[in-house]
N, C-alpha and C positions, 0 to 999 in steps of 0.2 A: 843281449840274443835278439836276434832277429825279431822283428816286427811283424806280429800274426795278420792275417789279412780275413780272412773268414774265423780263427776258433778263437774262441775266449779263455776263462780259465776256465769254467766246466763245457768246452765244447764250442757247438753249436746252437746259437736257439738266439727266435724271431717266431713272430706272428706266421701259423701252416700257412705255407700259399703266396706268400708277399716273400720276396725273394729276400737270405737267400733258401729261401722251406719252401721252394718250388719242387716239383714232381722234376721235372726238368732238372738244376742243380744238384738236386738230392740223387741220381740218376749219375749224373757223373762224380761227387760226392765216391759211393760210390763204387763207379769205375777205378776213380784214381787212385782208394785205397787197395781194393781188390786188385788192384797195376805195382804194388808196394806194398804190397802182405805178398804179393808172386814172386815177388825178385826174392826173399827169404824161404820161403817153402814153394814148390808148385804144385801142393797138394793139401793148401791152405783154403783152413773152413770158422769159420766165424760165424758166432753166436747172434742173434735179435730180441730183447726181449723190448715191452712197451707199458706205458701204463696204459692209464682208462681213458683217454685223450680223443676224441673222436676223425681229427687228423690223422692220429696212431697208423693206420691201416694203408691210406697215404703213400707215408711217407715208408712204412716197411716196407712192403709191395716199390715202394720206388730204388730206393739205395739194396734192396736183394734183386732187383734185377742188373743197377750197377756193378754188383759186386762180379753174382755169376756170369757178366757176359766177359770179365777178366778171366774165368776158369773158377774163379771161387765155389768151396762149397756151401752156403749157407743154409743153418740150423733156425729154423722158428722156433722161440720159448714160450710164447703169448704172451702174457697178460706174467712179470713181474715187478717184485719193485726192485731196485736198482741194486745194492746189494744183492740179487739172486741173480741177476747172471753175472756177476763178479764170483758168484759162489760158481756155478756152472760154466763159464770162462775155462777156473780151473779145472772143473771136473771134469768134463770132457775133453778137455786137453784144445781148445782152439788155440788157432793162433791169434783170437782177439772176439771183443766181445763190443755187443753198440745195446742202450739205452738209448729205445726213446723216449725222451717225457724232458717235461717246463719245471719237475723240482714240484714248488709249492706252488707257483705265475698260476694266469687263469686258464681253465681251457684253451682259449682263442688261443694262445701262446705254444712251442714245443721248442724241444731242443732235441740233438744229434748228439752223445756221448761217449766217445772208443773207452775202450780197456785195453792192456795190454793180456799175452797169458797170462801171467804172470795175478789177472782181475786186479793191477793197479790203476792210474790214470794214464793211458797212453803214454808214453817219454816225448819229450819238447822233440827230438834228431824224428821219428816216423809221423810225430802230427806235421813237422814245417815236409816234410820229405812228402804227405798225401796235398799238401795246401799249394805246390812245384806245381805234382801232378793233374792237378784240378785245368788247370788253365791250358792243357798240355795233354789232351783227349784224346781231342782229335784225330791227334798223329799218334795213338796207339797204331800198331801193327791189331790186321782184327783175330780174335778167335771162334774157331767155331767147329760141328761137331763133336766130339769122344771129346777138346776141348774144354767145352763150358763147362761151367759149373752147375751143382741142382739145389736144389730145395730141395727140402723136408719138415717138420713139422714133430717136435719132440713131446710127444706125452707124459715123458717122467720129466718135465721140468717144476711142476711144484711141486712136488712128494717130495723130489730128494732135498730142494729146499726146507720144503718144510719139518725131514727127516734132520737134518741137520742146525735147526731152529731147537728142533725138539730137544739136540744132543745138548744145550745149551743150557736146556730151564731147569731152575731149581725146580721142585713138591710146594704147588701153592693149588693146594686143596685145602681149603676152608677159606680160600681167597672170595669174594664179589668185586667183580672187577668189569668196570664199563670202559668201550672200545669206542673209540674214535678214528676210525680210517680214512674217513676224508675223501671218498667214493670214489679211489684211485688203486693203485697197487701191491694196495695190503686188506684192499676188501674182501677177500678168502684166506689170507694167508695166515693172517691175524686171529682172528676167533679159534682158529684146527689147531694154533699153537699154544693155546694160551687154554684151550679147553681140555685137550691134551693130556693139559702139564698140570691140570685138576682140578681150575679156575670154575668157577661160577657165575660164567661170561655174559653180559647182555652188550650184542654192540651194535652201532647206530651209520649209517651213513655209509651203508656195504648197497647200495642198487646202482651202478653208476650208467649213468645214460650219455655218455662222454663227452658231456655239457654241466658235469655236475659236479665238476672234479676240484676241492678245493673252495666250493661256493659256498662261505658261508660257515664254514667247518672245517679240519683237524687242528694241527698245531701252530694256526696263525690264527684261528679261529677260538679260541678256547673256553667262550660262556657260554655254552650248551655243555657241553659234558663238568665242565667245574656244577653245573645247576644241575644233571640228571647225577652226579655222584650225593651232590645234599640228601636229593627229597629224595633218591634209591638206596639209601644207606648205604654204598658202595665200599670199599675198604678208599679203593681206590681208582683212580681212574688212568688211561692210557689213550696222547692222542699223534696219530702218525702225520705227516704232511703226504705229497702227493704219490710221491715213487719213494716212498717211507724210506729214505735212508736217515732218519731224524727223527725223535719221539721228544715230549716232554709233558712229564707225569703234575696228576691231579694227586694231594688226600683224601682221605677221608674227613675233612667240612670246606672241600673244592679251591686251597691253597697251590698255588702255583709251584710246584719240585720243573726248574726246569736246569742244562747242563749245570754250571756249580754247584749245586746242590748233586747231581750224581757225580760229578769229579771228586765230592768231598767223601761221600760213603763208597761208592769203588778204592778210591785211593787207601782211607781205612782199610773194607777188608779184604784186600789186594795184599796189603803192602808192599805200594810200590815206593821205586824207590826215589822217585820225584813224578810230576806230571808239566804239563804245558797246555796251556789256556794261552789268550786273547790280551792284549789290553781292553779289552772290556770288560772284563773279566772279574767283579766286585772284588773288593777286600775282603771284604770280611773272608776268603777265603783262601784264600793267600795267607791270614793268616793264624785257621785255622787250621790251613793242614802245616804252619813252621811247629803250632800244638805240637804237633803228632812226628817232627822233628820232620814230614817230607816238601823240599822244597818244592815252587814254584816256578815257572820258568815262563816270558810272556811271550807272543811272536804276534806280529802285525792281523789284522783281520784277515779273515781265509780262514774254510780249514784245510787247505792245502799247505798251508803255511802249519798246522802244527805239525799235520802230516810231513810236514817236510822236516821239523825240528826234534818228534819221536824217531823219526827213522835213521838222522844225525847220531842223536845221543843215543841211541839203541832201548828206544822207550817204548811203554807201553798203552798209558795212556792219558786221554787228549783228550779240550774238545770246545762248543761253544756257548754260550747260554740260550743256545736256538735249537739246543738242543742235537745237537750232532757230532756223540762223543765219538771218537775210535780208543779202540781195544784191540793193538794191533797184534797181540796174540789169539787173537782167535780169529781176528776178521783183517782185511788190508786196507778195509771203507769202511764210511759209516752208515749201520743197520738199524734202522730206528727200533725192528723190531726184538734183533738182536739186545742191545742198548734196555728197551727194555726188562727184558729176561734177566742183564747180566745183573742191572740194577738192584731188581728182585727179589736175585741172587746171594748179594753186598748187604742186601733187607735181613732176607733170615742167617745169614751165617753169622751177622752180626746183635741177632735177638732183637729189634729194633724196628721201630718201622715211620713210615714219610712225613705224616704226624709229627712223632719227635726228628727227627732229618728237618724239619722244612724249622720249627722251632728252637731246633739246636745252628743252626748255620741262619743268623739273622742281618741279615745286608746294611753295611754303610750305605748312608745316603749321602747322595750327590748329587754336586750341584755343577753347570758349564755357564763357562760365561764370554759370549763372542766377542771379541774387541778388531772392527774392521781396520786395516792400517792398508800405505802401499806396498811396499815390496817385502810380503808376507815370508820369505826365505830370511831376507839379511835381517828382519827382527827376530825370528828366532834363533838366530847366532848372533844378536846382539848380548854382550859383557852385560851386560846390568842388567836383564831381562831374566838373563840365564845365574845368575848371585839372587834376584826374586825366588829365583825357581827353586836356589839354591837355602834360601833363608825357610823359604815356605815350607821345604824333607827336612828342615831341623826343626821348624816350628811342629808337625805333625811326629817327629819322634821313634818314627816307626809303624805306629797306630793310622794311619794314612797314609795317600797316594801323588801325587800333583803329576799332570799331564800337556805338556805342552803343546801345540802341533800346530803345521800350519793345516788351512783345509783343504782341500782336495781339485775343488771348484772353484771358491773366492776367494778375494783378498782379506781375509779375515787369520786372528791368529784365537783358536779353540783351549782356552783356557780352564782344565778338568779339575774337579778339587773332591775327592772323598775321604774319609776319614770317621770317626766314633760319634762326634760332637757336631750334628747340622747345624750347631749359632760358627762355630770356630771354621768351621770350612769356606763357609759363606764372607768371613773376615777375610780369610786367605786366600780367597778365588777374588778378590774385589781391590785386594792389596796387589795382588800377580796385575791384575786385567788394567788398574793406574798405571804400572809404572812400564809395560807394555803398547797402552794408549798415550803414554809423553814419549817416550822412545817413536815411537811412532811418526808423532805430532813435530815432532826433530828431523827430521829426515832418516834415523838411522837407518 
């Protein structure tokens, strides 16, 4: 694939005000994107949503200026979760959607991510076309008069997205739920949806000031929510990240309910034929799914790889421990509020609790040994090392797993072993690491 100059795996992300997220460059990005979209539709429109960061207004104005300068009509959605922008892109039949957010990063960072008309991440070919056009903006033919784009504020965005979420919510009457909204994009939407579903809701971190998004709160800082749930006698708690595309839960005792738990519960309740997760997913989930006759497929770390595998195999359910869970039969992108609602729907369908789910899925112990080597790729392919891995797998006998991989940044081989017997996994990891070390010393 062609190397990207500006776009990463999740759009453009940087400290706002520094290159490339300066107002000047973002206006050029808007002009480039507008030019590309106009090649496909002379009456193109783009919806733009953002989280609560102080820099969002600046970047939104610059992007809109660039888009309208090429004749594209811009529809502002205001503060809205990332999946809400995906939903409104489809609902309003826009040619593209844009989210201005840096997810769980601190407020100084920001980002720009594009969705296609289908509400999914913009395809690679179009992204590369936009990248190529950025450096050619000065040569674009002028657009003037009635051919310029316009800007409108769509005041129904939050109501429509909330109604969509409400349509997938179970009856939560009788449940006492604490919400941590991370001072982010879900600070209005999430409490509204859970209250409309009948829950007794106590919401915290719902007063964004542009600089407190994700600050000691949200799904990357769970301690306060766990304390609230335990001391306040709540049935459960839910935490979102800054752009609300993921969620983590806690049970009534304050125990963490992460993506592995949610995948198990969802797979059982929904009768999934297979589940997709990453190499970081705990072996305990794989064993529990196997007992239910549901295979687990693993991918590289990253929700984009989970999405690609689900799409290629015609599957619906997949995700990561971070709480970024995909229900592709309901939404084309990760949605934290939706994930929480569908998890609670599964809980009610199976007549269980998050406490019982936590106790049912006991995570396997895991150990990681890093071995410094010369040529990490050669060592990973070495016959003796590969045989050591085969021997380890034989000893684990399907009740554990070993993963040996070169570090992406250092001359290290990482030996990870996971299993039910903690003493055994340490013994196996040490044995494999010894072979790696010996082969490395031998110059293999």
